[in-house]
Residue, then its C-alpha position, 0 to 999 in steps of 0.5 A: m827763381t832770379e828777378i830775370e828768370k822771373l821777368l822772362k818767365s811773365k813774358n810772351y816774346d813770339i815775334r810772330l805775335t808781335n811783328d817787331a823786329r827791335f827785339m834785337d839789333q846791330k848795336c845791340t852787343p853787351d858792352v853797348v847795352c850794358i853801358i845805355a842800362d847804366c846812363v838811363l839808371n844814372l838819369r833816373e837814379n832819383e826818379p825812376q817812375k820818370e819818363f825820358i826819351v832818346q835826347d834825355i841821355w844824349d844831353s847828359q853830361y853822364f853820357i857825354k863824359n863816359v861815352k867818349a871813353i868807352f867808344n873812343k869816338p869823338s865827343a857824343t856833342n859832335p853833330t857829324t856823330r849824331s846819327e851813329y850815336d842815336k843808334f848807340i842809344q836808340q837800339p839798346l832801348r828798344l831791346l830792353a822795352y821788348a824785354g820788359v826791363l823798360d816800358i815803352d809808348k810811342r807818341g807821334t814820332k818818339n818813343y817815351y821811356k820809363i824803368a818797369n824792372l829796376s833790379v834786372l835794368e840794375y844787373i845789366s848795368l854793372k858790367d859786360r858780363h851781366a849784359y851777356n848773361f842777360l842777353y843769352q837768356y833773353f835770346v834763347k826765350v825769344l827764339s823758343d816763343s817764336g818757334l826758332l830755337k829747335f834750329f839753332e839746336v840743330y846747329k849746335n847738335k852738327y857741331e857737337k857731333g862733328n859734322l857742322t858745315q858752312s852750307d848748314f850755317e848758310d841754311l840757318q841765316k837763310r830760316f832766319i832771314k826768312f822768318i823775320i822778312g815774313n813776320t816783321a815790317i823788315n823787308g830787306e835782306v840786307e837789315v836782316k843779315r845786319i841783326y843775325p850775326k849779333l844773335l848768333n854769335i851769343y848763342a855760340c859763345e855761350n854753348n862753344l860753338p862757331g859764330s858768324i864773321k863778316g857773313r861766314m861761319s867762323e873757323n872757331e869756337f866763338y870768344y865772348t871778347d869777340l862779342m864786344y862792339n868796341r873790342k880794338n879800341w880797348r880790349d886787348l885782342s892778342k889770343d891765342k886761338t890754341i889755348s882752351r876755352q877755360e882758359a880764354n874765360a880767365e883771361s876774359e874776366q881781366n880783359v880791361l886795360p888798367d890805367t884807361a878811361f874806360n877802366a876808371y869808369l867801371v871803378q867809379k861805377a863798381m863803387n857807387q854801386i856798393k854806395k848804394m846797397y849798403s848803409e852800415s858797415e859790412v865788417k861788424d866789429q867794435w869800429a863798426n860804429g858810425d856811418a859807413t862811408q868808405v868803399h875799400h878795395i880789399f885787394p888794392k888797386s895800385k897792385f891789382p888794376q884788373l880787379a879794381h871793378y869787381l863787386e866782390n873786392l869791394i867793401k862798404l867800411t866806416a872812416t875808423q875802419h878803413f884808414t886805421k885798420a884796413h890802411p894802417n896809419n892811414k897810408t892808403d898804398a899799405i894794407n894790414p893782412d890781418y884786416q885784409l883776412v876780416c874783410l875777405l871773410a865778411k864779404s863772403d858773408t855778405i856775397e852768401k847771403s846775396l845769392k840767398k836772396n837770389e840777387l844778381y849782384y854777386r858770383k861766387e865764381s868772381f869771388i874766387y876769382c879775387i881770392n885766386t888773383g890777390l893771393e896767387q891760389d888755385l881754389k876751385a870754383d865748387l867750394t862751399f863758402r864755408q870751405i872758402k873761409t876755411e881755405l882763407a883762415t889757412i892761407y893767412n895763417d902761412l902769410 
């Protein structure tokens, strides 16, 4: 059982008991939840048990520097953007507190937060896709505990049988609005109508269903890239709605535009995570002695910018391994193919061990995606790690 599954199983999220509508909110898209989780970790990296308030995140240089890059908005210190940014911080914090990832204590008019589940918070903070995975599992548990899931399943079943209509969509929305107004402090439809699409669209995306666009049922199945709050500013929107879902999902693995401030932020975040995770080199060879101070891109950032932020493409090495073996003669733009294979085999072992421990850092599918992209291969996602290593040896023998 993963840490997320353990957390969700340990909680009762029934809205009829909590009477709290802030289990979800308008700004809680995967990208926003991801960056706020990252800001919390950055703020409390050395003091994970210390409380914090919204203002602490607001005042942190990390938030000020990165939020402008990510949301392409005026500076976070600009007074006119204050109330907008307050929602960006407060709403995801309330969601994470309801979920039990953070603890919350209201004193006077202020909410005081503290990290309650570090491993789940780390997972959410690493990338949008992780935040999305968490949100889907969490929403299903909230809906299930609250007796609402069955109505979403009816919506799904009707679509799968080919007879879902706009009136079915409206019925589900009306039922949700009535439930929230009846069980929480929200007393107006307008606010619930802002929250509802964010929840439905994540459920729709995961189950290949139409979602909600501008209050109406979408014509097509809802795509992962359309879930993002800020997709217009730093996402590539040129999507052909006729492409298959598999192709769309592959596209969404590379929906980060290179040479943008957002991409630089993602790469730095991933490298910092690898630095935190390993004190020793992941490659156990004769050059592994000494401190592992280097994070190496197995497939170089200059040639494969779309892989630069993948943990599966990053490996911890000693300085000797990095500058004499991985990059021959200290030429950082050159790659030694023999040592690239060594790094891939070692990373395969690292990922396999991590997944066996039910850790949440890596995905085997992402590792295969990196290999397929970097080596122009078409390895299947269901290969075992042993088979991946055999395939790698064969590929490099032919290079």
